[in-house]
C-alpha positions as CSV (number, residue, x, y, z in Angstrom):
1,M,106.2,-155.0,90.8
2,N,107.0,-152.5,88.2
3,P,106.7,-148.6,89.5
4,N,104.8,-147.7,86.4
5,K,102.5,-150.5,86.7
6,Q,102.0,-149.5,90.3
7,V,101.1,-145.9,89.4
8,F,98.8,-147.1,86.6
9,T,97.0,-149.6,89.1
10,S,96.4,-146.9,91.7
11,R,95.1,-144.5,89.2
12,L,92.7,-147.0,87.8
13,L,91.3,-147.8,91.4
14,A,91.0,-144.0,91.9
15,W,89.0,-143.5,88.8
16,Y,86.6,-146.7,89.6
17,C,86.0,-145.2,93.1
18,V,85.0,-141.8,91.6
19,A,82.6,-143.7,89.1
20,L,81.0,-145.6,91.8
21,F,80.5,-142.8,94.1
22,L,78.9,-140.8,91.2
23,L,76.7,-143.8,90.4
24,L,75.6,-144.0,94.0
25,C,74.5,-140.3,94.1
26,D,72.6,-140.9,90.8
27,N,70.7,-143.8,92.4
28,N,69.9,-142.2,95.9
29,I,71.6,-145.1,97.5
30,F,72.9,-142.7,100.5
31,L,70.8,-143.3,103.3
32,I,70.9,-139.4,104.0
33,E,68.9,-139.0,100.6
34,A,66.7,-141.7,101.7
35,T,65.9,-140.2,105.1
36,D,65.7,-136.7,103.8
37,G,62.6,-134.6,104.9
38,N,63.4,-131.5,102.6
39,P,59.8,-130.2,101.1
40,C,61.6,-129.9,97.7
41,N,61.2,-133.6,97.6
42,R,57.6,-133.6,97.3
43,Q,57.7,-132.0,93.7
44,C,61.2,-132.4,92.8
45,H,64.1,-134.7,93.0
46,Y,66.4,-132.9,95.6
47,V,70.0,-133.7,96.6
48,S,70.9,-132.0,99.9
49,W,74.5,-132.1,100.0
50,A,74.6,-130.7,96.5
51,R,71.7,-128.4,96.9
52,N,70.5,-129.4,93.6
53,A,66.9,-129.4,92.7
54,D,65.7,-131.3,89.5
55,C,62.2,-130.2,88.7
56,S,62.1,-130.9,85.1
57,R,59.4,-132.9,83.4
58,R,56.8,-132.5,86.5
59,R,54.1,-130.5,84.6
60,L,54.8,-127.7,86.8
61,M,52.9,-124.3,86.4
62,S,54.9,-122.1,88.7
63,V,58.2,-122.1,90.5
64,P,58.1,-124.1,93.5
65,Q,58.9,-122.1,96.7
66,E,59.6,-125.1,98.6
67,C,63.2,-125.4,96.7
68,S,64.2,-122.1,97.8
69,A,67.5,-123.6,99.5
70,A,68.7,-125.0,96.3
71,K,71.8,-123.7,94.4
72,V,70.9,-125.3,91.2
73,L,67.1,-125.3,89.8
74,N,66.2,-127.2,87.0
75,L,62.8,-126.4,85.7
76,N,63.2,-127.7,82.1
77,Q,60.2,-129.0,80.2
78,N,57.5,-127.8,82.3
79,N,54.3,-125.5,81.6
80,I,55.5,-122.2,83.3
81,T,54.1,-119.4,81.5
82,A,55.2,-116.4,83.6
83,V,57.5,-115.4,86.3
84,Q,55.9,-112.9,88.7
85,P,57.7,-110.2,90.6
86,W,59.5,-111.4,93.7
87,T,59.4,-114.9,92.5
88,F,62.8,-115.8,93.6
89,S,63.1,-113.4,96.4
90,T,63.5,-116.5,99.0
91,F,66.2,-118.2,96.8
92,S,69.1,-116.4,98.4
93,H,71.3,-119.4,97.6
94,L,70.4,-120.1,94.0
95,K,73.5,-119.7,91.6
96,Y,72.1,-121.6,88.4
97,L,68.6,-121.5,87.1
98,Q,67.2,-123.3,84.0
99,I,63.9,-122.9,82.4
100,L,64.2,-124.4,79.3
101,E,61.4,-125.5,77.1
102,N,58.5,-124.0,78.9
103,H,55.9,-121.6,77.6
104,V,57.2,-118.6,79.5
105,T,55.9,-115.3,77.7
106,T,56.9,-112.8,80.1
107,I,59.2,-111.9,83.1
108,S,58.4,-109.0,85.3
109,S,60.5,-106.3,87.0
110,N,62.0,-107.6,90.2
111,S,61.5,-110.8,89.1
112,F,64.8,-112.2,90.2
113,A,65.3,-109.6,93.1
114,G,66.6,-111.4,96.2
115,A,68.6,-114.0,94.3
116,Y,71.8,-111.9,94.5
117,R,74.0,-115.1,94.0
118,L,72.5,-115.8,90.8
119,K,75.3,-116.4,88.2
120,C,73.5,-117.9,85.4
121,I,69.8,-117.9,83.9
122,N,68.8,-119.8,81.0
123,F,65.6,-119.3,79.2
124,L,66.1,-121.0,75.9
125,W,63.4,-122.3,73.5
126,N,60.6,-120.1,75.4
127,E,58.1,-117.4,74.1
128,L,59.3,-114.3,75.9
129,Q,58.5,-111.2,73.8
130,V,59.7,-108.2,76.1
131,I,62.4,-107.7,78.3
132,P,61.1,-104.8,80.6
133,A,62.9,-102.4,82.7
134,H,64.2,-103.8,86.0
135,A,64.0,-107.2,85.0
136,L,67.2,-108.0,86.1
137,N,67.1,-105.9,89.2
138,D,69.3,-107.3,92.1
139,T,71.3,-109.8,90.2
140,S,74.9,-108.3,91.0
141,S,76.5,-111.7,90.5
142,L,75.1,-112.4,87.2
143,K,77.5,-113.5,84.5
144,W,75.6,-115.7,82.0
145,V,72.5,-114.9,80.2
146,Y,70.8,-117.3,77.9
147,L,67.6,-115.9,75.9
148,S,68.0,-117.4,72.6
149,H,65.3,-119.1,70.4
150,N,62.3,-116.7,71.9
151,R,60.1,-113.9,70.4
152,I,62.1,-111.3,72.1
153,R,60.9,-107.9,69.9
154,S,61.8,-105.2,72.5
155,I,64.6,-104.8,75.4
156,A,64.0,-101.8,77.8
157,T,66.9,-99.2,77.6
158,G,69.4,-99.8,80.4
159,V,67.8,-103.2,81.6
160,F,71.3,-104.7,81.7
161,Q,73.1,-101.4,83.5
162,E,71.7,-103.1,86.8
163,S,73.8,-106.2,86.2
164,S,77.3,-105.0,85.2
165,T,79.0,-108.4,85.8
166,I,77.5,-110.0,82.8
167,E,80.5,-111.8,80.6
168,M,78.0,-113.6,78.0
169,L,74.8,-112.3,76.7
170,H,72.8,-114.5,74.0
171,L,69.9,-112.8,72.2
172,D,70.1,-114.9,68.9
173,F,67.1,-116.2,67.1
174,N,64.5,-113.7,68.3
175,K,62.3,-110.8,66.5
176,L,64.3,-107.9,67.5
177,H,63.8,-105.1,64.9
178,H,65.5,-102.0,66.7
179,L,67.8,-101.7,69.4
180,D,68.2,-98.5,71.3
181,Q,71.7,-96.6,71.7
182,D,71.9,-97.3,75.4
183,V,70.5,-100.8,75.3
184,F,73.9,-102.4,76.4
185,K,74.8,-99.4,78.6
186,G,76.6,-100.5,81.8
187,L,77.9,-104.0,80.4
188,V,81.5,-103.4,81.1
189,N,82.4,-106.9,81.4
190,L,80.5,-108.3,78.5
191,R,82.9,-110.5,76.6
192,R,80.5,-112.5,74.3
193,L,77.4,-110.8,72.3
194,L,75.2,-113.0,70.1
195,L,72.6,-111.1,68.2
196,D,72.1,-113.3,65.0
197,N,69.0,-114.5,63.4
198,N,67.0,-111.5,64.3
199,L,65.5,-108.7,62.1
200,I,67.8,-105.8,62.8
201,E,67.8,-103.1,59.9
202,D,69.9,-100.6,61.5
203,L,72.6,-100.0,64.4
204,P,72.8,-96.8,66.0
205,D,76.3,-95.0,66.2
206,G,77.7,-95.7,69.8
207,I,75.7,-98.9,70.6
208,F,78.5,-100.6,71.8
209,K,80.6,-97.9,73.1
210,D,80.7,-99.3,76.9
211,L,81.5,-102.9,75.7
212,R,85.3,-102.2,76.3
213,K,86.0,-106.2,77.2
214,L,83.8,-107.4,74.2
215,D,85.9,-110.3,72.0
216,F,83.1,-111.6,70.0
217,V,79.9,-110.1,68.3
218,D,77.8,-112.0,66.2
219,L,75.5,-109.8,64.3
220,S,74.7,-112.9,61.2
221,Y,71.6,-113.0,59.5
222,N,69.8,-109.9,60.2
223,R,68.7,-107.2,57.7
224,L,71.6,-104.7,58.1
225,Q,71.9,-102.6,54.9
226,V,74.6,-100.1,55.8
227,L,77.3,-99.9,58.4
228,R,78.3,-96.3,59.5
229,R,81.6,-95.3,60.6
230,G,80.6,-95.0,64.4
231,V,78.9,-98.1,65.0
232,F,81.7,-100.0,66.5
233,T,83.2,-97.3,68.6
234,G,84.4,-98.4,71.8
235,L,85.2,-101.9,70.9
236,I,88.9,-101.8,71.8
237,S,88.9,-105.4,72.6
238,V,86.8,-107.1,70.0
239,R,88.7,-109.8,67.8
240,T,85.9,-111.4,65.7
241,I,82.8,-109.8,64.0
242,D,80.4,-111.9,62.0
243,L,78.1,-109.8,59.7
244,S,77.5,-112.7,57.3
245,G,74.0,-113.2,55.8
246,N,72.9,-109.5,55.9
247,R,71.8,-107.3,53.2
248,L,74.8,-105.1,53.3
249,T,75.2,-102.8,50.2
250,S,77.8,-100.3,51.6
251,V,80.3,-100.3,54.2
252,M,81.6,-96.7,54.9
253,P,85.3,-96.1,55.0
254,G,86.8,-96.2,58.5
255,T,84.1,-98.4,60.1
256,F,86.9,-100.6,61.4
257,S,89.5,-98.1,62.0
258,S,89.2,-97.8,65.9
259,I,89.5,-101.7,66.7
260,N,92.0,-104.5,66.2
261,L,90.0,-107.2,64.2
262,V,91.3,-110.5,63.7
263,R,88.4,-112.2,62.2
264,L,85.9,-110.3,59.9
265,N,83.0,-112.2,58.1
266,I,81.0,-110.2,55.4
267,S,80.1,-113.4,53.4
268,H,76.5,-113.6,51.6
269,N,75.6,-109.8,51.5
270,H,75.0,-107.4,48.6
271,L,78.4,-105.9,48.6
272,S,79.7,-104.9,45.3
273,T,82.9,-103.1,46.6
274,F,84.8,-102.6,49.7
275,S,87.1,-100.0,50.9
276,L,89.5,-100.9,53.7
277,S,92.6,-98.8,54.7
278,E,95.8,-100.4,55.6
279,V,95.5,-99.7,59.3
280,E,92.2,-101.4,59.4
281,L,93.7,-104.8,57.4
282,E,96.8,-104.7,59.5
283,G,96.0,-107.2,62.3
284,V,93.1,-109.2,60.3
285,E,94.0,-112.8,59.7
286,E,91.0,-114.2,58.2
287,I,88.3,-112.5,55.9
288,G,85.2,-114.4,54.9
289,A,83.8,-112.5,51.8
290,V,82.1,-115.5,49.6
291,G,78.6,-114.8,48.2
292,N,78.9,-111.2,47.3
293,P,78.4,-109.5,43.7
294,W,82.0,-107.9,43.4
295,L,82.6,-105.4,41.0
296,C,86.2,-106.3,40.2
297,D,87.7,-102.8,39.1
298,C,90.5,-100.8,40.3
299,S,88.5,-99.6,43.4
300,L,88.3,-103.2,44.8
301,D,92.2,-103.8,44.0
302,P,93.4,-103.3,47.7
303,F,90.8,-105.7,49.0
304,R,91.9,-108.1,46.4
305,Q,95.6,-107.7,47.7
306,A,94.5,-108.2,51.3
307,L,92.6,-111.4,50.5
308,A,95.6,-112.8,48.4
309,E,97.8,-112.0,51.5
310,K,95.7,-113.4,54.3
311,L,93.8,-116.3,52.7
312,G,96.2,-117.7,50.1
313,E,94.7,-120.4,48.2
314,R,91.2,-120.3,50.2
315,A,90.6,-116.8,48.6
316,S,89.9,-118.6,45.0
317,T,86.4,-119.2,46.5
318,V,85.7,-115.2,46.1
319,L,84.2,-114.8,42.8
320,C,83.8,-111.5,40.6
321,S,80.3,-110.8,39.3
322,E,81.4,-107.8,37.0
323,P,82.6,-106.8,34.8
324,P,81.7,-109.6,32.0
325,T,85.2,-110.1,31.3
326,M,85.8,-111.1,34.9
327,A,82.5,-112.7,35.7
328,Q,82.8,-116.1,37.7
329,R,86.5,-115.7,37.8
330,P,88.3,-115.6,41.3
331,I,89.1,-112.2,42.3
332,V,92.7,-113.4,43.2
333,S,93.3,-114.7,39.6
334,V,95.0,-111.6,38.2
335,A,97.8,-109.5,39.6
336,T,96.0,-106.4,39.6
337,L,92.4,-105.2,39.0
338,C,93.3,-101.7,37.6
339,T,93.9,-102.8,34.2
340,T,91.1,-103.8,31.8
341,P,91.8,-106.2,29.0
342,A,91.7,-104.4,25.4
343,P,88.8,-105.4,23.1
344,P,89.6,-107.4,19.8
345,T,90.6,-105.2,16.7
346,D,90.1,-105.6,13.0
347,P,93.6,-106.1,11.5
348,L,93.0,-103.6,8.7
349,R,92.1,-101.0,11.5
350,A,94.9,-102.0,13.7
351,E,97.5,-101.7,10.9
352,S,95.9,-98.2,9.6
353,T,96.3,-96.8,13.3
354,N,99.6,-97.9,13.6
355,Q,100.7,-95.9,10.6
356,I,98.6,-92.8,11.9
357,N,100.2,-93.0,15.4
358,A,103.8,-93.6,13.9
359,K,106.1,-90.7,14.8
360,P,107.8,-88.6,11.9
361,R,111.3,-89.5,11.6
362,S,112.4,-85.8,11.7
363,G,110.7,-83.0,13.6
364,N,109.1,-82.4,16.5
365,D,105.2,-82.3,15.5
366,E,103.3,-85.6,15.6
367,P,100.3,-86.3,13.3
368,D,96.8,-85.0,14.5
369,I,95.2,-88.4,15.4
370,K,91.8,-86.9,15.8
371,Q,91.9,-85.8,12.0
372,A,93.0,-88.8,10.6
373,G,90.3,-91.3,9.2
374,D,90.4,-94.9,8.9
375,V,91.6,-96.4,5.6
376,S,89.5,-99.3,4.2
377,I,89.0,-100.3,0.7
378,T,85.6,-101.7,1.8
379,S,84.4,-98.3,3.1
380,P,81.2,-96.8,1.6
381,G,82.7,-93.6,0.9
382,F,85.7,-95.1,-1.2
383,I,82.9,-97.1,-3.4
384,A,81.0,-93.9,-3.8
385,L,83.9,-91.9,-5.0
386,I,84.7,-94.7,-7.6
387,V,81.2,-94.5,-9.0
388,I,81.1,-90.7,-9.3
389,M,84.5,-90.6,-11.2
390,S,83.1,-93.3,-13.7
391,I,80.0,-91.2,-14.5
392,T,82.0,-88.0,-14.7
393,T,84.6,-89.6,-17.5
394,V,81.7,-91.0,-19.3
395,I,79.8,-87.5,-19.2
396,L,83.1,-85.6,-20.4
397,F,83.7,-88.1,-23.4
398,L,80.3,-87.5,-24.5
399,F,80.6,-83.9,-24.5
400,C,83.6,-83.8,-26.3
401,A,82.4,-86.4,-29.1
402,V,79.0,-84.2,-29.7
403,Y,79.2,-80.6,-28.6
404,A,82.6,-79.6,-28.5
405,P,84.0,-77.0,-31.1
406,P,86.7,-78.4,-33.4
407,V,89.3,-76.3,-31.7
408,L,88.3,-77.9,-28.2
409,R,87.9,-81.2,-29.9
410,N,91.6,-80.9,-31.3
411,Y,92.8,-79.7,-27.8
412,F,91.5,-82.4,-25.9
413,G,92.0,-84.9,-28.9
414,C,88.2,-85.2,-29.6
415,K,87.4,-86.8,-33.0
416,S,83.9,-87.0,-34.5
417,S,82.6,-88.8,-37.6
418,T,82.1,-85.5,-39.1
419,G,85.7,-84.4,-38.8
420,W,87.0,-87.7,-40.5
421,K,84.6,-86.8,-43.7
422,E,85.8,-83.3,-44.2
423,K,89.4,-84.5,-44.2
424,E,88.4,-87.2,-46.9
425,I,86.9,-84.5,-49.2
426,E,90.1,-82.2,-48.8
427,A,92.3,-85.0,-49.6
428,A,90.2,-85.8,-52.9
429,E,90.5,-82.1,-54.0
430,K,94.3,-82.1,-53.7
431,K,94.5,-85.4,-55.9
432,P,95.8,-84.6,-59.5
433,P,93.0,-85.3,-62.2
434,V,93.1,-88.3,-64.2
435,Q,94.4,-88.0,-67.7
436,V,92.2,-89.6,-70.3
């Protein structure tokens, strides 16, 4: 037999055995499961060898204490409304706790005290409103906390300080308005933080100062308006910051100067300008900037250059809103934003301006442009001048013809009808008499 076929056949057989083993486990065919007298089986489906208690969809009103030996406890889709203090004090083996889609409105201080091996808490799709102080007391092994899709509006200061081992914290889709400066104090091992889809309006300076291992932070779809320079102080390991879907109108220069960003998303905000230094942009590989009313002037030119270098053709989706000459045009459609297209000019005005601006062929003096007027045959001043000159000429002619003395008439060449008659009489007197 071909050696390759033997290897393939043996692997196929191994996978078949594994699948059969899992099928038997799921259908409770093992005799050890059938004869198991663990009290957890009264309310849940309990697998002794795996210490897995599946208590989902059992209409439970509280945590079943009979399952305190479980490592995995599934309480999904029940009717639990509260977690009382010391509820898990006897669950010394518990590592993974799931209470999804219940009606939990409160958890208390010391609720998880005693479950010192607990690694994961999952409270998705509940109605939690407050995370009180000492709620995570005695959870020194905790790594993953999922509190998404609740109604959390308040988190006690320092509540996570007692669980410094947390690596992932999901607080997205809640009702958070304000976060205290020390709310994340002690989370020195946190790597992923989700705060998106809340109502956060402001972030105090230094709020992330202890999160030295944080790699990803999502602040999208909140109500942030201004980012101050000291907000991200301490995030020496962060690579991705998502600020999309906020109401940002201003990002102060130097806000990202202390971190080494790789991906930055500021899409769908109210930003008209964005000032980033070369140091801040040096390591950034991806920038999301669509959906902002960008004012494409010279102050935005460094950002335009960064988009062209890092996004290439994808930067064409980032459009200008102002000035009108650049409206709805890609921000990278021009080589620079530091020049403004000149407005159209009248050809006659352009020609006259060129004549005024022309330098003399000799001498060092240039014409005074401020004193030079525009030349145009259709200007009102030119027409008025012609009318005045015409009226003056007519008046002068009439004056000469009627009132001027003969000397002035002769001087100006004026001739009247009286003058012509006098000359005819003089000529008749000088004519010799007619002889009869």
